[in-house]
C-alpha positions as CSV (number, residue, x, y, z in Angstrom):
1,M,43.9,4.9,-112.3
2,L,43.8,1.1,-112.2
3,F,45.6,0.9,-108.8
4,V,43.2,3.5,-107.3
5,F,40.2,1.5,-108.6
6,L,41.6,-1.8,-107.1
7,S,42.4,-0.1,-103.8
8,I,38.8,1.3,-103.7
9,C,37.3,-2.2,-104.3
10,C,39.5,-3.7,-101.5
11,S,38.6,-0.8,-99.1
12,V,34.9,-1.3,-99.7
13,L,35.2,-5.0,-99.3
14,V,36.8,-4.4,-95.9
15,S,33.9,-2.2,-94.9
16,V,31.4,-4.8,-96.1
17,L,33.1,-7.5,-94.1
18,L,33.1,-5.4,-90.9
19,K,29.5,-4.6,-91.4
20,L,28.7,-8.3,-91.8
21,A,30.7,-9.0,-88.7
22,K,28.5,-6.8,-86.6
23,R,25.4,-8.4,-88.1
24,Y,26.6,-12.0,-87.3
25,H,28.0,-11.0,-83.9
26,I,31.6,-11.6,-84.8
27,D,34.3,-10.4,-82.4
28,V,35.9,-7.6,-84.4
29,Y,39.0,-7.5,-82.3
30,Q,39.8,-11.1,-82.9
31,A,39.1,-10.7,-86.6
32,I,41.3,-7.6,-86.8
33,T,44.2,-9.5,-85.0
34,W,44.2,-12.4,-87.4
35,N,43.7,-10.2,-90.4
36,Y,47.3,-8.9,-90.0
37,S,48.7,-12.5,-89.9
38,M,47.2,-13.1,-93.4
39,A,48.5,-9.7,-94.6
40,I,52.0,-10.7,-93.5
41,L,51.8,-14.0,-95.2
42,L,50.6,-12.6,-98.5
43,T,53.3,-9.9,-98.5
44,W,55.9,-12.5,-97.9
45,I,54.6,-14.9,-100.6
46,F,54.1,-12.4,-103.4
47,Y,56.8,-9.8,-102.7
48,K,59.6,-11.5,-100.8
49,P,60.4,-8.4,-98.6
50,Q,64.1,-7.3,-98.5
51,L,64.6,-7.4,-94.8
52,G,68.1,-6.1,-95.0
53,A,66.8,-2.8,-96.3
54,L,65.0,-2.2,-93.0
55,Q,68.3,-1.1,-91.4
56,S,67.9,2.3,-93.0
57,A,64.1,2.4,-92.6
58,P,62.2,5.3,-91.0
59,V,61.4,3.4,-87.8
60,Y,59.2,6.1,-86.3
61,S,56.9,6.2,-89.4
62,Y,56.6,2.4,-89.4
63,T,55.9,2.2,-85.7
64,A,53.3,5.0,-85.9
65,L,51.4,3.2,-88.7
66,G,51.7,-0.2,-87.0
67,V,50.0,1.4,-84.0
68,L,47.5,3.5,-85.9
69,F,46.1,0.7,-88.1
70,P,44.7,-1.5,-85.4
71,A,44.1,1.3,-82.9
72,L,41.8,3.1,-85.4
73,F,39.8,-0.1,-86.0
74,I,39.1,-0.3,-82.3
75,I,38.5,3.4,-81.9
76,M,36.1,3.4,-84.8
77,A,34.1,0.6,-83.2
78,T,33.9,2.6,-79.9
79,S,33.0,5.8,-81.8
80,V,30.1,4.0,-83.6
81,R,28.8,2.8,-80.2
82,K,29.1,6.2,-78.5
83,A,28.4,8.7,-81.3
84,G,26.6,6.6,-83.9
85,I,27.4,5.3,-87.4
86,V,26.4,8.6,-89.1
87,R,28.7,10.8,-87.1
88,T,31.6,8.4,-87.3
89,D,31.2,8.1,-91.1
90,I,31.2,11.9,-91.4
91,A,34.4,12.2,-89.3
92,Q,36.2,9.6,-91.5
93,R,35.2,11.2,-94.8
94,L,36.1,14.7,-93.8
95,S,39.6,13.5,-92.8
96,L,40.4,14.1,-96.5
97,F,41.1,17.7,-95.5
98,I,44.4,16.7,-93.8
99,P,46.1,14.8,-96.6
100,I,44.9,17.4,-99.2
101,I,46.5,20.2,-97.2
102,A,49.6,18.0,-96.7
103,A,49.8,17.4,-100.5
104,F,50.5,21.1,-101.1
105,L,52.3,22.1,-97.9
106,I,54.5,19.0,-97.2
107,F,54.8,17.2,-100.5
108,G,55.1,20.4,-102.6
109,E,52.5,19.5,-105.2
110,A,51.9,22.2,-107.8
111,T,48.5,23.8,-107.9
112,G,46.4,24.5,-111.0
113,T,43.0,25.8,-111.7
114,V,41.7,22.5,-113.0
115,K,43.1,20.5,-110.1
116,V,41.6,23.0,-107.5
117,I,38.2,22.7,-109.2
118,G,38.4,18.9,-109.1
119,I,39.3,18.9,-105.4
120,M,36.5,21.4,-104.5
121,L,34.1,19.2,-106.3
122,A,35.4,16.2,-104.3
123,F,34.6,18.0,-101.1
124,I,31.2,18.9,-102.4
125,A,30.6,15.3,-103.3
126,I,31.6,14.2,-99.7
127,V,29.3,16.7,-98.1
128,C,26.4,15.6,-100.4
129,S,27.0,11.9,-99.8
130,I,26.8,12.3,-96.0
131,P,23.4,11.1,-94.5
132,W,22.5,14.3,-92.9
133,Q,19.2,13.0,-91.6
134,K,19.0,12.2,-87.9
135,S,20.4,8.9,-87.1
136,G,18.2,8.5,-84.0
137,S,21.1,7.8,-81.8
138,K,22.2,9.9,-78.9
139,T,25.7,11.1,-78.4
140,E,27.2,9.8,-75.2
141,K,29.6,11.7,-73.0
142,G,33.1,11.9,-74.5
143,A,31.9,10.8,-77.9
144,W,33.3,13.8,-79.7
145,G,36.7,12.9,-78.5
146,Y,36.5,9.6,-80.4
147,L,35.2,11.4,-83.5
148,L,38.1,13.8,-83.3
149,I,40.6,10.9,-83.1
150,V,38.9,9.2,-86.1
151,F,39.1,12.5,-88.1
152,I,42.8,13.1,-87.3
153,G,43.8,9.4,-87.3
154,F,42.7,8.6,-90.9
155,G,44.2,11.9,-92.1
156,V,47.5,11.1,-90.5
157,I,47.5,7.6,-91.9
158,D,47.1,8.9,-95.5
159,V,50.0,11.3,-95.0
160,L,52.3,8.7,-93.5
161,L,51.5,6.2,-96.3
162,K,52.4,8.8,-98.9
163,Q,55.7,9.4,-97.1
164,L,56.5,5.7,-97.4
165,T,56.6,6.0,-101.2
166,K,59.2,8.8,-100.8
167,V,61.7,6.5,-99.2
168,N,63.7,5.2,-102.1
169,N,66.1,2.9,-100.2
170,V,63.3,0.7,-98.8
171,P,60.8,-1.0,-101.2
172,F,57.3,-0.1,-100.1
173,T,56.3,-3.8,-100.1
174,T,59.0,-4.3,-97.5
175,A,57.7,-1.3,-95.6
176,I,54.2,-2.6,-95.3
177,F,55.5,-6.0,-94.3
178,A,57.2,-4.5,-91.3
179,I,54.1,-2.4,-90.5
180,F,51.9,-5.5,-90.6
181,I,54.2,-7.3,-88.3
182,I,54.1,-4.4,-85.8
183,A,50.3,-4.3,-86.0
184,F,50.0,-8.0,-85.6
185,A,52.4,-8.2,-82.6
186,L,50.5,-5.5,-80.7
187,T,47.0,-6.9,-81.4
188,F,48.1,-10.4,-80.6
189,I,49.6,-9.4,-77.2
190,G,46.2,-7.6,-76.6
191,L,44.3,-10.8,-77.6
192,L,46.4,-13.0,-75.3
193,Y,45.9,-10.6,-72.4
194,Q,42.1,-10.5,-72.8
195,V,41.9,-14.3,-73.1
196,A,44.1,-14.8,-70.1
197,T,42.0,-12.3,-68.0
198,K,38.8,-14.0,-69.3
199,K,37.6,-10.7,-70.8
200,M,37.4,-12.5,-74.2
201,K,36.7,-16.1,-75.2
202,F,39.0,-17.4,-78.0
203,S,37.1,-18.7,-81.1
204,W,38.8,-20.7,-83.9
205,P,36.3,-19.4,-86.6
206,H,37.6,-15.9,-86.0
207,I,40.9,-16.9,-87.5
208,L,39.3,-17.8,-90.9
209,I,37.2,-14.6,-90.8
210,G,40.3,-12.6,-90.0
211,W,42.2,-14.1,-92.9
212,I,39.5,-13.2,-95.3
213,L,39.6,-9.6,-93.9
214,G,43.4,-9.6,-94.1
215,A,43.4,-10.5,-97.8
216,A,41.2,-7.5,-98.6
217,N,43.2,-5.2,-96.2
218,F,46.4,-6.3,-97.9
219,G,45.1,-5.4,-101.3
220,N,43.7,-2.1,-100.1
221,I,47.0,-0.8,-98.7
222,L,49.2,-2.3,-101.4
223,F,47.3,-0.8,-104.3
224,Y,47.0,2.5,-102.5
225,L,50.8,2.7,-102.2
226,K,51.2,1.6,-105.9
227,A,48.8,4.5,-106.9
228,H,51.0,7.0,-105.0
229,K,54.0,5.6,-106.8
230,A,52.3,5.9,-110.2
231,L,51.2,9.4,-109.5
232,A,54.1,10.6,-107.4
233,N,53.8,14.2,-108.3
234,S,50.0,14.4,-107.6
235,P,49.2,13.0,-104.2
236,S,46.0,15.1,-104.0
237,A,44.7,13.2,-107.0
238,V,45.1,9.9,-105.2
239,F,43.8,11.2,-101.9
240,S,40.7,12.7,-103.5
241,S,39.8,9.9,-105.9
242,M,40.3,7.3,-103.2
243,N,37.9,9.0,-100.9
244,I,35.1,9.8,-103.4
245,G,35.7,6.4,-105.2
246,V,34.9,4.6,-101.9
247,I,31.8,6.8,-101.6
248,I,30.6,5.8,-105.1
249,V,31.3,2.1,-104.8
250,G,30.3,1.9,-101.2
251,T,27.0,3.6,-101.9
252,L,26.2,1.3,-104.8
253,I,27.0,-1.8,-102.6
254,G,24.9,-0.4,-99.8
255,T,22.0,0.3,-102.2
256,L,22.1,-3.0,-104.2
257,I,23.1,-5.4,-101.5
258,F,22.1,-3.9,-98.1
259,K,19.0,-2.1,-99.6
260,E,20.0,1.3,-98.1
261,K,18.0,4.2,-99.4
262,L,19.5,7.3,-101.0
263,S,18.2,10.8,-100.7
264,L,18.2,13.3,-103.6
265,L,21.2,15.0,-102.1
266,N,23.1,11.7,-101.9
267,K,22.4,11.0,-105.6
268,I,23.6,14.5,-106.5
269,G,26.8,13.7,-104.4
270,I,27.4,10.6,-106.5
271,A,27.1,12.5,-109.8
272,V,29.4,15.2,-108.5
273,A,31.9,12.6,-107.3
274,V,32.1,11.1,-110.8
275,L,32.6,14.5,-112.3
276,A,35.3,15.3,-109.8
277,I,37.2,12.1,-110.7
278,V,37.1,12.9,-114.4
279,I,38.3,16.5,-113.7
280,I,41.1,15.3,-111.4
281,Y,42.4,12.6,-113.7
282,F,41.8,14.2,-117.1
283,P,44.9,16.4,-116.9
284,Q,46.9,13.5,-115.3
285,T,46.2,11.1,-118.2
286,L,46.3,13.5,-121.2
287,G,49.0,15.7,-119.9
288,F,47.4,19.1,-120.5
289,L,44.9,21.6,-119.0
290,H,47.4,22.3,-116.3
291,L,46.2,25.9,-115.9
């Protein structure tokens, strides 16, 4: 549970930083690019990746994640511009359907009455937490395509990250080190191209901003993988609690810091989310009620 909580805090911090980036007119692409350089450095300093183990690594999974991480950052920004923040947020939250289904069909997780109830409450919490009121933004042509990519992309990332913890011959810290390198290489090439073609103006402060973002991103992914290691037989517990945990902490941050208002339905969603976490983790921690 500690690893899930730490991952949630880092995830929300990433969202807060990206929100502040928009407010202060920071180039998100440059920040995203340099964020991976810091993630690489932190992984190297704290975990000394075993590069020799990469010879037997699942290259396709690493490449897919290395592409998806930065690509989804960029696609999310486009989705927000074309479809609005509300619709993009809904697509991201509902992506939980994909890893939950994968937990039972791909990873062979055992079902149980208590677990199913907890997962159902998690989905109810997500639906209740969504700001269903009109956002006031119009959907541009092709916007639903970006929303679909956000929905599928985040779901696929969750599934691929879980698969990394199943590879015993490669430490997961070495795995994320390789993935961060792939992500940085791709975004850096894109950055050089845009600067060379004068589509983007290079700015030194973005390196520092990206490093701060990278520290939070590093913690988010690392603790998420540690949570899957700790609860290897219950991936649905990690998937569900991460999603609704981000909703709870993110909502509190939004209310207290950004002065966002909550509807009655949103408040009900938070209460249901807390109940869902208790139900999901109660059997995990006490070892009974597996009905």
